[in-house]
LOFI-998350 format. One record per atom (N, C-alpha, C): residue in three letters; x, y, z. Coordinates in Angstrom, 2 decimals. Example, Ala and Ser with C-alpha at 12.3 -4.5 7.8 and 13.67 -1.06 7.14 Angstrom:
% LOFI-998350
LOMAR   r       X       Y       Z
LOMAR ALA   13.19   -5.69    7.80
LOMAR ALA   12.30   -4.50    7.80
LOMAR ALA   13.20   -3.30    7.80
LOMAR SER   12.85   -2.25    7.08
LOMAR SER   13.67   -1.06    7.14
LOMAR SER   12.90    0.03    7.87
% end
This chain:
% LOFI-998350
LOMAR   r       X       Y       Z
LOMAR UNK   95.50    7.12   94.76
LOMAR UNK   94.53    7.52   95.99
LOMAR UNK   92.99    7.48   95.26
LOMAR UNK   93.08    8.03   94.07
LOMAR UNK   91.51    8.46   93.40
LOMAR UNK   90.86    6.81   93.31
LOMAR UNK   91.92    5.91   92.77
LOMAR UNK   91.42    4.64   92.64
LOMAR UNK   90.79    3.96   93.86
LOMAR UNK   91.56    4.11   94.91
LOMAR UNK   91.06    3.70   96.08
LOMAR UNK   89.81    4.17   96.68
LOMAR UNK   89.58    5.58   96.45
LOMAR UNK   88.55    6.28   96.79
LOMAR UNK   87.31    5.70   96.10
LOMAR UNK   87.52    5.35   94.79
LOMAR UNK   86.29    4.95   93.90
LOMAR UNK   85.86    3.38   94.30
LOMAR UNK   87.27    2.62   94.66
LOMAR UNK   86.82    1.37   95.12
LOMAR UNK   86.01    1.27   96.30
LOMAR UNK   86.36    2.20   97.29
LOMAR UNK   85.68    2.47   98.79
LOMAR UNK   84.38    2.71   98.40
LOMAR UNK   84.13    3.68   97.54
LOMAR UNK   82.65    4.16   97.27
LOMAR UNK   81.88    2.83   96.69
LOMAR UNK   82.29    2.21   95.84
LOMAR UNK   81.92    1.00   95.05
LOMAR UNK   81.32    0.00   96.06
LOMAR UNK   82.34   -0.36   96.91
LOMAR UNK   82.32   -1.17   98.21
LOMAR UNK   81.00   -0.74   99.06
LOMAR UNK   80.96    0.46   99.45
LOMAR UNK   79.87    0.98  100.17
LOMAR UNK   78.66    0.93   99.46
LOMAR UNK   78.53    1.17   98.26
LOMAR UNK   77.34    1.23   97.46
LOMAR UNK   76.77   -0.09   97.47
LOMAR UNK   77.72   -1.33   97.02
LOMAR UNK   77.16   -2.58   97.04
LOMAR UNK   76.49   -3.26   98.57
LOMAR UNK   77.29   -2.69   99.29
LOMAR UNK   76.87   -3.07  100.82
LOMAR UNK   75.49   -2.44  101.23
LOMAR UNK   75.38   -1.07  100.82
LOMAR UNK   74.11   -0.50  101.15
LOMAR UNK   73.11   -1.11  100.18
LOMAR UNK   73.29   -1.46   98.85
LOMAR UNK   72.36   -2.03   98.22
LOMAR UNK   71.85   -3.34   98.75
LOMAR UNK   73.04   -4.13   99.16
LOMAR UNK   72.58   -5.62   99.86
LOMAR UNK   71.63   -5.33  101.03
LOMAR UNK   71.84   -4.24  101.77
LOMAR UNK   71.23   -4.16  103.02
LOMAR UNK   69.60   -3.69  102.58
LOMAR UNK   69.54   -2.86  101.60
LOMAR UNK   68.09   -2.50  101.45
LOMAR UNK   67.41   -3.39  100.47
LOMAR UNK   68.20   -4.18   99.90
LOMAR UNK   67.66   -5.30   98.96
LOMAR UNK   67.36   -6.62   99.59
LOMAR UNK   67.81   -6.59  100.81
LOMAR UNK   67.54   -8.13  101.64
LOMAR UNK   65.79   -8.20  101.80
LOMAR UNK   65.61   -9.36  102.35
LOMAR UNK   64.22   -9.72  102.61
LOMAR UNK   63.50   -8.65  103.46
LOMAR UNK   64.06   -8.20  104.66
LOMAR UNK   63.72   -7.68  105.73
LOMAR UNK   63.77   -6.21  105.89
LOMAR UNK   65.12   -5.48  105.51
LOMAR UNK   65.32   -4.38  105.95
LOMAR UNK   64.44   -3.20  105.61
LOMAR UNK   63.89   -3.35  104.19
LOMAR UNK   62.90   -2.34  103.77
LOMAR UNK   61.61   -2.33  104.58
LOMAR UNK   61.08   -3.52  104.94
LOMAR UNK   59.86   -3.59  105.67
LOMAR UNK   59.91   -3.24  107.16
LOMAR UNK   61.32   -3.45  107.67
LOMAR UNK   61.52   -2.69  108.93
LOMAR UNK   61.50   -1.17  108.82
LOMAR UNK   62.52   -0.70  107.90
LOMAR UNK   62.61    0.59  107.62
LOMAR UNK   61.18    1.31  107.72
LOMAR UNK   60.47    0.80  106.97
LOMAR UNK   58.90    1.12  106.58
LOMAR UNK   58.11    1.47  107.94
LOMAR UNK   58.26    0.38  108.92
LOMAR UNK   57.49    0.34  110.22
LOMAR UNK   58.10    1.30  111.10
LOMAR UNK   59.21    1.71  111.08
LOMAR UNK   59.82    2.61  112.04
LOMAR UNK   59.69    4.10  111.66
LOMAR UNK   59.58    4.70  112.67
LOMAR UNK   59.46    6.24  112.54
LOMAR UNK   60.57    7.10  113.27
LOMAR UNK   60.78    8.14  112.64
LOMAR UNK   61.91    9.01  113.20
LOMAR UNK   61.46    9.85  114.59
LOMAR UNK   60.01   10.01  114.50
LOMAR UNK   59.63   10.69  115.95
LOMAR UNK   59.14    9.85  116.85
LOMAR UNK   58.50    8.81  116.64
LOMAR UNK   58.12    7.84  117.66
LOMAR UNK   58.77    6.47  117.69
LOMAR UNK   59.41    5.92  118.90
LOMAR UNK   59.95    4.94  118.98
LOMAR UNK   59.12    3.86  118.80
LOMAR UNK   59.53    2.57  118.49
LOMAR UNK   58.79    1.33  118.31
LOMAR UNK   59.36    0.34  119.10
LOMAR UNK   58.64   -0.47  119.89
LOMAR UNK   59.30   -1.68  120.77
LOMAR UNK   59.34   -2.78  119.74
LOMAR UNK   60.30   -3.54  120.08
LOMAR UNK   60.84   -4.89  119.61
LOMAR UNK   59.46   -5.50  119.12
LOMAR UNK   58.64   -5.96  120.12
LOMAR UNK   57.46   -6.91  120.06
LOMAR UNK   56.73   -6.23  119.06
LOMAR UNK   56.39   -4.91  119.13
LOMAR UNK   55.44   -4.23  118.18
LOMAR UNK   55.82   -4.45  116.62
LOMAR UNK   57.06   -4.13  116.50
LOMAR UNK   57.99   -4.25  115.40
LOMAR UNK   57.79   -5.57  114.75
LOMAR UNK   58.11   -6.66  115.61
LOMAR UNK   57.77   -8.00  115.00
LOMAR UNK   56.72   -8.26  114.49
LOMAR UNK   55.61   -7.81  115.20
LOMAR UNK   54.17   -8.00  114.97
LOMAR UNK   53.80   -7.29  113.59
LOMAR UNK   54.33   -5.97  113.62
LOMAR UNK   53.96   -5.22  112.42
LOMAR UNK   54.55   -5.75  110.95
LOMAR UNK   55.84   -6.25  111.11
LOMAR UNK   56.50   -6.90  109.98
LOMAR UNK   55.99   -8.07  109.58
LOMAR UNK   55.50   -8.84  110.53
LOMAR UNK   54.87  -10.20  110.06
LOMAR UNK   55.63  -11.08  109.33
LOMAR UNK   55.78  -12.37  109.94
LOMAR UNK   56.56  -13.51  109.21
LOMAR UNK   57.94  -13.40  109.48
LOMAR UNK   58.48  -12.40  110.05
LOMAR UNK   60.02  -12.49  110.55
LOMAR UNK   59.95  -13.27  111.91
LOMAR UNK   61.25  -13.97  111.94
LOMAR UNK   61.48  -14.43  113.26
LOMAR UNK   62.14  -13.60  114.17
LOMAR UNK   62.11  -14.05  115.37
LOMAR UNK   62.76  -13.13  116.52
LOMAR UNK   64.28  -12.99  116.15
LOMAR UNK   64.80  -13.89  115.64
LOMAR UNK   66.37  -14.00  115.40
LOMAR UNK   66.60  -13.06  114.20
LOMAR UNK   65.83  -13.24  113.13
LOMAR UNK   66.07  -12.45  111.91
LOMAR UNK   65.92  -11.03  112.07
LOMAR UNK   64.85  -10.58  112.94
LOMAR UNK   64.53   -9.28  113.30
LOMAR UNK   65.77   -8.66  114.01
LOMAR UNK   66.22   -9.52  115.00
LOMAR UNK   67.41   -9.11  115.71
LOMAR UNK   68.72   -8.96  114.88
LOMAR UNK   68.96   -9.83  114.12
LOMAR UNK   69.93   -9.62  112.89
LOMAR UNK   69.74   -8.24  112.10
LOMAR UNK   68.50   -8.30  111.63
LOMAR UNK   68.38   -6.87  110.67
LOMAR UNK   68.34   -5.73  111.53
LOMAR UNK   67.94   -5.64  112.68
LOMAR UNK   67.96   -4.48  113.61
LOMAR UNK   69.59   -4.02  113.88
LOMAR UNK   70.35   -5.02  114.11
LOMAR UNK   71.48   -4.73  114.36
LOMAR UNK   72.46   -4.38  113.27
LOMAR UNK   71.92   -5.01  111.96
LOMAR UNK   72.79   -4.38  110.70
LOMAR UNK   72.42   -3.00  110.53
LOMAR UNK   71.11   -2.65  110.65
LOMAR UNK   70.63   -1.24  110.41
LOMAR UNK   71.30   -0.25  111.47
LOMAR UNK   71.40   -0.66  112.73
LOMAR UNK   71.87    0.10  113.80
LOMAR UNK   73.48    0.37  113.43
LOMAR UNK   74.09   -0.83  112.82
LOMAR UNK   75.51   -0.75  112.64
LOMAR UNK   75.59    0.57  111.43
LOMAR UNK   74.96    0.50  110.53
LOMAR UNK   74.93    1.38  109.27
LOMAR UNK   74.29    2.75  109.73
LOMAR UNK   73.96    3.12  110.72
LOMAR UNK   73.36    4.40  111.26
LOMAR UNK   72.13    4.54  110.75
LOMAR UNK   71.32    3.68  110.45
LOMAR UNK   69.95    3.79  109.95
LOMAR UNK   68.89    3.91  111.15
LOMAR UNK   69.42    3.24  112.17
LOMAR UNK   68.30    3.23  113.35
LOMAR UNK   68.89    3.74  114.55
LOMAR UNK   68.29    3.87  115.70
LOMAR UNK   68.89    3.75  117.12
LOMAR UNK   68.16    2.90  117.96
LOMAR UNK   68.92    2.36  118.90
LOMAR UNK   68.24    1.44  119.70
LOMAR UNK   68.44    2.04  121.12
LOMAR UNK   67.34    1.95  122.03
LOMAR UNK   67.23    2.38  123.32
LOMAR UNK   66.79    1.38  124.25
LOMAR UNK   67.42    0.88  125.19
LOMAR UNK   67.28    0.01  126.10
LOMAR UNK   66.64    0.67  127.41
LOMAR UNK   65.72    0.46  128.06
LOMAR UNK   65.05    0.98  129.18
LOMAR UNK   65.41    0.00  130.25
LOMAR UNK   65.84    0.55  131.47
LOMAR UNK   66.18   -0.47  132.75
LOMAR UNK   65.02   -0.76  133.23
LOMAR UNK   64.21   -1.62  132.87
LOMAR UNK   63.07   -2.03  133.59
LOMAR UNK   63.04   -3.56  133.54
LOMAR UNK   62.11   -4.15  134.28
LOMAR UNK   62.14   -5.62  134.45
LOMAR UNK   60.49   -6.05  133.90
LOMAR UNK   60.36   -6.52  132.83
LOMAR UNK   61.40   -6.93  131.92
LOMAR UNK   61.84   -5.78  131.06
LOMAR UNK   63.06   -5.72  130.52
LOMAR UNK   63.73   -4.84  129.77
LOMAR UNK   62.85   -4.29  128.59
LOMAR UNK   62.76   -3.07  128.26
LOMAR UNK   61.99   -2.53  127.13
LOMAR UNK   62.86   -1.93  126.24
LOMAR UNK   62.84   -2.49  124.91
LOMAR UNK   63.84   -1.97  123.99
LOMAR UNK   62.99   -1.23  122.96
LOMAR UNK   63.51   -0.08  122.52
LOMAR UNK   62.81    0.62  121.51
LOMAR UNK   63.64    0.99  120.34
LOMAR UNK   63.06    1.14  119.21
LOMAR UNK   64.03    1.57  117.87
LOMAR UNK   63.26    2.63  117.32
LOMAR UNK   64.09    3.50  116.55
LOMAR UNK   63.55    4.54  115.59
LOMAR UNK   64.49    4.77  114.56
LOMAR UNK   64.03    5.39  113.67
LOMAR UNK   64.91    5.77  112.57
LOMAR UNK   65.56    6.83  112.84
LOMAR UNK   66.96    7.06  112.38
LOMAR UNK   67.75    8.28  112.37
LOMAR UNK   67.47    9.08  111.17
LOMAR UNK   67.95   10.38  111.28
LOMAR UNK   67.64   11.35  110.06
LOMAR UNK   68.04   10.28  108.88
LOMAR UNK   69.44    9.79  109.02
LOMAR UNK   69.92    9.07  107.66
LOMAR UNK   68.91    7.88  107.27
LOMAR UNK   68.45    7.14  108.18
LOMAR UNK   67.64    6.17  107.87
LOMAR UNK   66.21    6.74  107.45
LOMAR UNK   65.79    7.65  107.86
LOMAR UNK   64.60    8.36  107.27
LOMAR UNK   64.94    9.00  105.95
LOMAR UNK   66.08    9.44  105.62
LOMAR UNK   66.52    9.80  104.21
LOMAR UNK   66.52    8.80  103.35
LOMAR UNK   66.93    7.62  103.71
LOMAR UNK   66.96    6.39  102.97
LOMAR UNK   65.48    6.09  102.63
LOMAR UNK   64.71    5.91  103.60
LOMAR UNK   63.32    5.63  103.43
LOMAR UNK   62.75    6.42  102.44
LOMAR UNK   62.93    7.81  102.59
LOMAR UNK   62.30    8.61  101.42
LOMAR UNK   62.89    8.27  100.08
LOMAR UNK   64.12    8.28  100.11
LOMAR UNK   64.60    7.77   98.49
LOMAR UNK   64.20    6.55   98.00
LOMAR UNK   63.58    5.54   98.91
LOMAR UNK   63.33    4.33   98.61
LOMAR UNK   61.59    4.29   98.31
LOMAR UNK   60.93    5.49   98.51
LOMAR UNK   59.44    5.48   98.50
LOMAR UNK   59.29    5.43   96.87
LOMAR UNK   60.23    6.01   96.05
LOMAR UNK   59.78    6.06   94.70
LOMAR UNK   59.87    4.52   94.17
LOMAR UNK   60.59    3.70   94.53
LOMAR UNK   60.81    2.14   94.35
LOMAR UNK   59.48    1.65   94.69
LOMAR UNK   58.74    2.01   95.82
LOMAR UNK   57.41    1.39   96.46
LOMAR UNK   56.34    1.87   95.22
LOMAR UNK   56.44    3.26   94.87
LOMAR UNK   55.41    3.69   93.95
LOMAR UNK   55.43    2.96   92.52
LOMAR UNK   56.80    2.73   92.17
LOMAR UNK   56.99    1.90   90.99
LOMAR UNK   56.46    0.61   91.00
LOMAR UNK   56.70   -0.21   91.99
LOMAR UNK   56.09   -1.37   92.25
LOMAR UNK   54.69   -1.41   92.10
LOMAR UNK   54.01   -0.32   92.89
LOMAR UNK   52.52   -0.43   92.79
LOMAR UNK   52.12   -0.05   91.59
LOMAR UNK   52.74    0.82   90.81
LOMAR UNK   52.23    1.13   89.43
LOMAR UNK   52.42   -0.02   88.46
LOMAR UNK   53.53   -0.77   88.45
LOMAR UNK   53.86   -1.72   87.43
LOMAR UNK   53.79   -3.10   87.81
LOMAR UNK   53.21   -3.40   89.26
LOMAR UNK   52.84   -4.67   89.68
LOMAR UNK   52.23   -5.51   88.43
LOMAR UNK   51.25   -5.14   88.01
LOMAR UNK   50.42   -5.99   86.99
LOMAR UNK   51.36   -6.22   85.68
LOMAR UNK   52.06   -5.27   85.25
LOMAR UNK   52.83   -5.40   84.22
LOMAR UNK   54.11   -6.50   84.38
LOMAR UNK   54.49   -6.45   85.53
LOMAR UNK   55.52   -7.48   85.89
LOMAR UNK   55.02   -9.04   85.91
LOMAR UNK   53.97   -9.00   86.38
LOMAR UNK   53.23  -10.23   86.66
LOMAR UNK   52.84  -10.82   85.26
LOMAR UNK   52.38  -10.01   84.36
LOMAR UNK   52.01  -10.24   83.02
LOMAR UNK   53.27  -10.94   82.43
LOMAR UNK   54.46  -10.20   82.35
LOMAR UNK   55.68  -10.47   81.81
LOMAR UNK   56.10  -11.66   82.40
LOMAR UNK   55.96  -12.04   83.53
LOMAR UNK   56.49  -13.15   84.18
LOMAR UNK   55.61  -14.56   83.62
LOMAR UNK   54.31  -14.02   83.65
LOMAR UNK   53.42  -15.41   83.13
LOMAR UNK   53.97  -15.57   81.53
LOMAR UNK   54.01  -14.50   80.77
LOMAR UNK   54.24  -14.87   79.35
LOMAR UNK   55.73  -15.40   79.15
LOMAR UNK   56.88  -15.01   80.01
LOMAR UNK   57.79  -15.73   79.91
LOMAR UNK   57.83  -17.17   80.28
LOMAR UNK   57.28  -17.49   81.36
LOMAR UNK   56.98  -18.96   81.87
LOMAR UNK   56.28  -19.77   81.07
LOMAR UNK   55.19  -19.23   80.24
LOMAR UNK   54.51  -20.03   79.28
LOMAR UNK   55.59  -20.35   78.26
LOMAR UNK   56.34  -19.22   77.58
LOMAR UNK   57.27  -19.49   76.46
LOMAR UNK   58.26  -20.44   76.86
LOMAR UNK   58.97  -20.47   78.11
LOMAR UNK   59.85  -21.38   78.51
LOMAR UNK   59.57  -22.46   79.18
LOMAR UNK   58.28  -22.91   79.23
LOMAR UNK   58.02  -24.30   79.80
LOMAR UNK   57.75  -25.41   78.91
% end
């Protein structure tokens, strides 16, 4: 029983890390707000470079994980809005330290890459 619990935790950890480590999820989470809904078209424009298909896929995955909510308004044309859940907001806060680390160490990483590339070319 304890082994099954550990295995389930490890599986979920891997899945969450895959989700936040993909190309788009963090950018979408950053653009969403827990208090104010964001329309699909605005979100696509704010994220930049994401296709409609990929944004739809990313939003569905985030919704499945309970990180965002989706609300469809019965209008013509339909209006769809997204917002972070408290769970998604908590994940966003936890990931802030990663953003700060990248900002602080961006030049160091770039310097290390150049050094590595020069030594290995």
